[in-house]
Each structure stands twice: as structure tokens, then as C-alpha cells.
C-alpha positions in Angstrom: -0.4 0.0 0.5 3.0 2.4 0.8 4.0 1.7 -3.0 0.8 3.1 -4.3 0.8 5.8 -1.9 4.5 7.0 -3.2 3.5 6.5 -6.6 -0.4 9.0 -6.3 1.5 11.8 -4.2 4.4 11.3 -7.0 1.4 11.6 -9.9 -0.1 15.2 -7.9 3.5 17.0 -8.5 3.9 19.4 -10.3 5.7 17.1 -13.4 2.5 15.5 -14.0 1.2 18.3 -14.9 3.2 20.0 -17.2 3.4 15.8 -19.0 0.9 16.7 -22.2 -3.3 14.2 -21.6 -1.5 11.4 -22.9 1.6 10.9 -21.1 -0.8 11.0 -18.1 -3.6 8.1 -19.6 -0.8 5.9 -19.4 1.1 7.1 -16.2 -2.6 6.7 -14.5 -3.0 3.4 -16.0 0.7 2.7 -14.9 -0.6 3.8 -11.1 -3.5 1.4 -11.4 -1.8 -2.1 -11.7 0.7 -0.1 -9.3 -2.5 0.4 -7.0 -3.6 -3.5 -7.4 -0.1 -4.7 -6.6 -0.6 -2.7 -3.2 -3.8 -3.8 -3.1 -3.1 -8.0 -3.2 0.2 -8.0 -1.0 -2.2 -6.7 1.6 -4.6 -10.0 1.2 -0.7 -11.3 0.8 0.6 -10.4 4.0 -3.3 -11.7 5.7 -2.3 -14.9 4.6 0.9 -14.6 6.8 -0.8 -13.3 9.7 -2.4 -16.2 9.5 0.0 -18.9 9.0 -0.6 -19.7 5.4 2.3 -19.0 4.5 5.2 -17.1 6.2 6.5 -13.4 5.7 8.7 -13.4 2.7 6.6 -14.3 0.8 4.6 -11.4 0.4 7.7 -9.0 0.9 9.3 -10.8 -2.2 6.4 -9.9 -4.2 6.9 -6.7 -2.3 10.2 -6.2 -4.0 9.5 -7.1 -7.3 6.4 -5.3 -7.3 7.8 -2.4 -6.4 11.3 -2.8 -9.0 8.8 -3.5 -11.6 6.8 -0.2 -11.0 9.3 1.9 -11.0 10.9 1.0 -14.1 7.6 1.2 -15.8 7.7 5.4 -14.3 10.5 6.2 -15.2 10.5 4.7 -18.9 6.5 7.2 -19.0 7.5 10.0 -17.2 10.6 10.5 -19.5 8.8 9.9 -22.6 12.1 6.6 -23.2 8.5 4.9 -24.0 7.7 6.4 -26.6 10.2 4.7 -28.3 8.2 1.9 -28.3 5.0 0.4 -30.6 2.9 0.7 -28.0 4.3 3.4 -25.6 2.3 3.1 -22.6 4.1 -0.2 -22.0 0.8 -1.7 -22.5 2.2 -5.6 -22.9 5.2 -5.5 -21.0 3.0 -5.0 -17.3 1.2 -7.3 -18.9 3.9 -10.2 -19.0 5.7 -8.7 -16.2 1.9 -8.9 -13.6 1.4 -12.5 -14.7 5.2 -13.6 -14.0 4.7 -12.1 -10.4 1.4 -14.0 -10.0 3.2 -17.2 -11.4 6.3 -16.6 -8.7 3.3 -16.3 -6.2 2.1 -19.9 -7.2 5.7 -21.1 -7.4 6.8 -19.3 -3.8 3.2 -20.1 -2.3 1.5 -23.1 -4.1 -0.8 -24.4 -1.1 -3.0 -20.5 -1.7 -2.5 -21.5 -5.3 -6.2 -19.9 -5.8 -6.0 -16.6 -5.1 -2.9 -16.6 -7.3 -5.0 -18.2 -10.1 -7.7 -15.0 -9.7 -5.0 -12.9 -10.2 -4.4 -14.1 -13.4 -7.6 -12.2 -14.7 -6.5 -8.7 -13.4 -3.2 -8.5 -15.9 -5.6 -9.3 -19.4 -8.1 -7.0 -18.2 -6.1 -4.0 -18.7 -4.5 -6.5 -22.1 -8.0 -6.4 -23.4 -7.7 -2.5 -23.3 -4.9 -2.7 -26.0 -4.2 -5.8 -27.7 -5.6 -6.8 -30.6 -7.5 -10.3 -31.0 -4.1 -11.6 -32.8 -2.3 -10.7 -29.5 -4.6 -11.2 -26.7 -4.4 -15.6 -28.5 -1.2 -15.0 -28.2 -1.5 -13.8 -24.9 -3.3 -15.7 -23.3 -1.4 -19.6 -25.6 2.0 -17.9 -23.9 0.0 -17.4 -20.4 -1.6 -21.4 -20.7 1.9 -23.4 -21.3 3.2 -20.8 -18.2 0.4 -21.7 -15.6 1.2 -25.4 -16.9 5.0 -25.4 -16.2 4.6 -24.2 -12.9 1.6 -26.4 -11.8 4.2 -29.1 -13.5 6.6 -27.7 -11.1 4.9 -26.9 -7.3 2.9 -30.8 -8.1 1.6 -32.0 -5.9 1.7 -28.8 -3.5 -0.5 -26.7 -5.3 -4.0 -27.3 -3.1 -7.0 -25.2 -4.6 -9.3 -25.8 -1.0 -10.8 -22.9 1.2 -10.1 -24.7 4.1 -10.8 -22.5 7.6 -12.6 -19.2 7.7 -10.0 -16.9 7.6 -9.0 -18.0 4.0 -12.4 -18.4 3.2 -12.7 -14.0 4.0 -9.5 -13.8 2.4 -11.1 -15.2 -0.7 -13.1 -13.5 -0.5 -11.7 -10.3 -0.4 -9.8 -11.6 -2.9 -12.9 -11.8 -5.3 -13.7 -8.3 -4.7 -10.6 -6.9 -5.2 -10.3 -8.7 -8.6 -14.2 -7.1 -9.6 -12.9 -3.7 -7.5 -10.1 -4.2 -10.2 -13.3 -4.9 -13.2 -15.6 -2.5 -12.4 -12.5 0.5 -11.9 -10.7 -0.7 -15.8 -14.0 -0.7 -16.9 -14.9 2.8 -14.9 -11.1 4.2 -17.4 -12.9 3.2 -20.6 -16.0 4.9 -19.8 -14.1 7.6 -17.9 -12.0 8.1 -21.7 -14.8 7.3 -23.6 -17.2 10.2 -22.5 -14.1 12.8 -22.1 -13.5 11.8 -25.9 -17.5 12.4 -26.4 -17.0 15.1 -25.2 -14.1 16.7 -27.6 -15.9 14.6 -30.1 -19.0 17.4 -29.8 -16.7 20.3 -29.5 -14.6 19.7 -32.6 -18.0 19.2 -33.9 -19.1 22.2 -32.9 -15.4 24.0 -34.4 -16.0 21.7 -37.6 -18.8 23.7 -38.5 -17.9 26.5 -37.4 -15.5 25.8 -39.3 -17.3 24.9 -42.7 -19.8 28.4 -41.7 -16.8 29.9 -42.2 -15.5 28.6 -44.9 -18.7 29.2 -46.9 -18.8 32.6 -45.5 -15.5 32.7 -47.3 -17.0 31.6 -50.5 -18.8 33.5 -50.1 -17.7 36.7 -49.7 -14.6 35.3 -52.8 -17.5 34.8 -55.5 -20.3 37.0 -54.7 -19.8 41.1 -55.6 -20.5 42.7 -52.4 -23.1 45.2 -53.8 -25.7 43.0 -55.7 -25.1 39.8 -54.5 -24.2 38.4 -57.9 -21.3 36.8 -58.8 -18.1 38.7 -59.4 -15.7 38.6 -62.9 -13.5 36.0 -61.3 -16.4 32.9 -60.5 -18.0 34.5 -64.1 -14.8 33.6 -65.4 -14.4 30.5 -63.8 -17.8 29.0 -64.7 -16.9 30.3 -68.7 -13.5 28.7 -68.7 -15.1 25.5 -67.6 -18.6 25.5 -69.8 -15.8 26.5 -73.0 -14.1 22.8 -72.1 -17.6 21.2 -71.7 -18.5 22.3 -75.4 -14.9 22.0 -76.7 -15.5 18.2 -75.7 -19.1 17.9 -77.0 -20.3 20.5 -79.1 -23.0 21.8 -77.3 -23.3 25.9 -78.1 -23.7 28.3 -75.6 -24.0 32.0 -76.2 -22.2 35.1 -73.7 -23.4 38.7 -73.6 -22.5 41.8 -71.9 -24.8 44.0 -70.9 -24.0 47.6 -69.5 -27.0 50.1 -67.9 -27.8 52.6 -70.2 -26.2 57.0 -69.3 -25.7 55.8 -65.5 -23.1 58.1 -64.6 -26.0 60.1 -65.2 -27.5 58.7 -62.4 -25.0 59.3 -60.0 -24.2 62.5 -61.2 -27.9 63.5 -60.7 -29.1 61.5 -58.3 -25.6 60.6 -56.1 -23.9 57.6 -55.7 -25.7 55.9 -53.1 -28.9 56.7 -55.7 -26.1 55.0 -58.3 -25.9 52.0 -56.1 -29.7 51.3 -55.0 -30.0 50.9 -59.0 -27.6 48.3 -59.8 -28.9 46.1 -56.8 -32.9 46.6 -57.7 -31.5 46.0 -61.5 -29.5 42.9 -60.0 -32.5 41.4 -58.2 -34.5 42.0 -61.8 -32.2 39.6 -64.1 -31.9 37.9 -61.4 -35.6 37.4 -61.6 -36.2 36.8 -65.2 -33.4 34.3 -65.3 -33.4 31.0 -66.8 -32.7 28.6 -63.8 -29.5 27.0 -65.5 -28.5 30.4 -66.8 -25.5 32.8 -65.1 -25.6 36.3 -64.4 -22.4 37.9 -62.9 -21.5 41.6 -62.0 -18.8 42.5 -64.1 -17.0 45.4 -63.3 -19.0 48.7 -62.7 -22.8 49.7 -64.6 -21.8 46.1 -66.2 -23.3 42.9 -66.1 -22.6 39.2 -67.9 -24.7 36.5 -68.3 -23.6 32.6 -69.3 -26.3 30.9 -71.5 -25.6 27.3 -70.9 -27.2 25.2 -74.1 -28.9 28.4 -76.1 -28.0 29.6 -79.4 -27.4 33.5 -80.8 -31.3 33.3 -81.0 -32.5 31.7 -77.7 -30.7 33.9 -76.2 -31.5 36.8 -77.9 -34.9 36.5 -76.6 -34.3 35.9 -73.6 -32.3 38.7 -73.2 -35.0 41.2 -74.8 -37.0 39.5 -72.0 -34.5 40.9 -69.8 -33.9 44.6 -71.5 -38.1 45.0 -71.5 -39.0 43.9 -68.4 -36.0 46.0 -66.9 -37.9 49.3 -69.0 -40.9 48.1 -67.9 -39.9 48.8 -64.1 -41.3 51.3 -61.7 -38.0 53.2 -61.4 -39.5 56.0 -60.3 -39.3 55.8 -56.8 -35.7 55.5 -57.5 -34.5 57.9 -59.9 -37.7 60.5 -60.7 -38.0 60.9 -64.3 -35.6 58.7 -65.1 -36.8 55.8 -66.6 -33.3 53.1 -66.4 -32.7 50.9 -69.7 -29.9 48.5 -70.6 -28.1 48.0 -74.0 -27.1 43.6 -74.0 -24.6 42.1 -76.9 -24.4 38.7 -77.2 -21.8 36.1 -78.7 -22.1 32.7 -79.5 -19.2 29.7 -79.0 -17.6 28.8 -81.7 -14.9 25.8 -82.5 -11.7 26.7 -81.0 -13.0 29.6 -78.7 -11.3 31.4 -75.9 -12.9 33.1 -73.0 -10.8 36.6 -74.2 -12.7 35.7 -78.4 -16.0 35.3 -77.1 -16.0 38.2 -75.1 -14.7 40.8 -77.7 -17.6 39.7 -80.0 -20.0 39.6 -77.4 -18.0 43.5 -76.3 -17.9 44.3 -80.0 -21.9 43.4 -80.2 -22.6 45.8 -76.9 -20.3 48.3 -78.8 -23.4 48.1 -81.9 -26.1 47.8 -78.8 -24.3 51.3 -77.8 -24.5 52.8 -81.1 -28.2 51.5 -82.7 -29.5 54.0 -79.8 -29.2 51.8 -76.6 -32.0 49.9 -74.4 -31.9 47.3 -77.4 -30.1 43.5 -77.6 -27.2 43.0 -80.5 -25.8 39.3 -81.0 -22.4 38.9 -83.3 -22.5 36.3 -85.3 -19.1 36.0 -86.9 -16.0 35.6 -85.2 -14.6 38.8 -87.2 -15.1 41.5 -84.1 -17.0 44.2 -86.9 -19.4 41.5 -87.7 -22.8 41.7 -85.5 -26.1 41.1 -86.9 -28.8 43.2 -85.7 -32.4 42.4 -84.6 -35.1 43.8 -85.3 -35.9 47.5 -84.2 -38.3 47.7 -81.2 -40.3 51.0 -81.0 -37.0 51.8 -78.2 -34.9 51.6 -79.8 -34.3 54.4 -82.6 -32.8 53.6 -85.8 -30.3 56.9 -85.1 -28.7 57.2 -82.3 -29.3 60.6 -80.0 -26.5 60.1 -77.7 -22.8 60.1 -79.9 -21.3 56.9 -80.7 -18.4 57.5 -77.9 -20.6 57.8 -75.0 -18.7 55.8 -72.2 -21.8 55.6 -69.8 
């Protein structure tokens, strides 16, 4: 018992708190084993007092236990055990415990029943760390060693419990064995509970990290003002669509949309109203796009639209629908006396296109829409940048523009 108290006192010193969690657990399990040795020695002393065994037997077992525990505690606390595959030294400690128990059977065969009972305790520790194969090998080793000791002691080995004192001591031994089983399982339950708490904390941290990552992705891929995709994300999706079209030869279109005379909106109503106009315009574009299309803010008052599985004619109809919706929208609360319109240029994918090439054609078509008086949609029909086919003019798109073609707003 003094050994166990000394070990527990050592573990309460300041150095114990400085050790990492895994080392603390290994030392705690080793200390529990030392406490088990101490409890067994108390039982042995009881047998010595009753006269069943001589006094030198518990003293010999005590000496061996002290040496073993000093070696194990030192190896674990110093980090020396980290050089082994099992830093807890579970296998070595298990075999050492069995060795001391077999020594007890050899020294005191007349009370061999109590030692045989003790053999179960190290196996409970081994079950925490051993694989199935190692457990069977340990069992085979133990049975061979026990058979060898039983053969040596021969008829001196007795398993009867003759006196009341011996029965009481045998019961105490049983109580200790089952207490050790409870203690080992309680340790497992404690470890499991701590692991569950750590898993919960880790799960919460993972959820927070996932949410934060999602937010960062959202911020990185979306325009802060309008909530639409930003230029970088649009270019990524455009490149993916180009690669897909090259493989499958499927057509798609790109449109560039510009707010007509947006500079005048900023000059007359201020930049805050200008921002509100862009936000509302983004909502209008999002409401009238197809579910498979991608709308993005290209920069300033320009927007881009990626129309998958659509030829130039189908894209032009979709853009005309957007243009008409924006023209009909009631802008009076935001810009009294001024309505907001858009101009758009469309380019359809052609074999061999690059990101820059298809965007240049769409930009040329937008330039043609600006030259035609704005508030209209134009489409490019050839690779050449100046080859533009005009859509049929609607009433809001006069043949002769009243704004100079060079105007940038």
C-alpha cells in the first residue's frame, strides 16, 4: 500500500501537470496497476498473519512489484517508452504482472487459488490495447507458463479453502478482482465520455469552420453590392463551359449588359442611388434569367450573362425579355423623372473560341447596341469583331442614336 501511496503522491507533483495528456493517461493506468499490486500484498499479508504462508513471501513479491513499477513509471514519465510501438508498455506490463503472479504460485502453492484468480486482472488491461491476435497469443503464453509452474509445484498446489480466515481472504481477493474490473471499465467509460465531449467540441468547431469557410467562399465569389457572382467566378464558369463545349460540341452564349447613361444617374441622384439602382437591376436580371443561366456583375455598371445550351437566337429572346422587364419596371421611387434601360451584346460559342475571344465578340455587339441608340440587344454572328447582326428594332431603339457613339456611359 505504501508503494501505491508513494506513486500517487508522485503523480500529484507539479511535473505531472506539465506532461501531455497521453502521457498522463499512461501514468495513471500504470499507477492503477501499482495500486492493484498493493491491494494484493495486503491480502498476502493476511495469509501470512493467519499462518497460511511465511512472511518472506509477501516481502519478495513486494520487492519485485516495486522494481517493476519504478521501471515502468520512469520509462513513461521520461518519454523513453515513446520509442516503442506501444508507449503505454501494456504488453510488457501485462507479462510482468503475470510473471509476479506465477512467482506467487511457485512460492506459495498452498494458496494457489488466490493467485489464479489474480491472473484475470492483467488480462483486463491487455484487452484495452491488444489486438485479437495478440490476445490469443497472450492467452497461449499464459496457459503454457501456468501449466509449467503447476507441473513444477506438483502436489503442493492446493485449491481448497479450509478455514474461515482463508474463506474471508478468498472473498476479499474476489472483491478486489471484481473491483479492478469495475475500475478498468470505469476508466474506459471515463475515456469514452471525454472522447465524446471532445468529439462534440470538435463537431461544433467543424461546423463553425464550415460556416466560416462557406462565408469566405461566398465573399470571394460574389459581388458585395448586388449579391451576384463577381467577375472572377464568372470567368471560372465561362472557362469550364468552354471546355465542356469543346468536348461535347454543345453551343452556349455570352452576353455583356450595360446600364444606359449610368453616369448621369450618379451625377443627378448621387452614388448611393446609383448603388440602389444597380442592386435593383441585379434583382431584375436574376428574376428573369433561366434557372441554368449565370448572371454576374462584370464591373461598374456592366453585367455578364452565361446562357448554357442556347444558340444566339434563343439567347437574344432571353435578353430581350430582360431588357423589356427592366424598361417596364417602376424606377420612379429611385430615379424620379428618369427610367433605367440596358443595352446588351450577345456572342455565341464557336469552335476554337477562347475566353477573351468570345467576350470580345460580345463586347463588340454591345458597342453596336450603344451605337444604335441604346436600350436594345445585338448579337455577333461571326468571329470577326465587326461582324454584327442587328435584331429587329423595337420602338425604344431608334435607327439613329441621339447619343454620340463615343459616349462611355
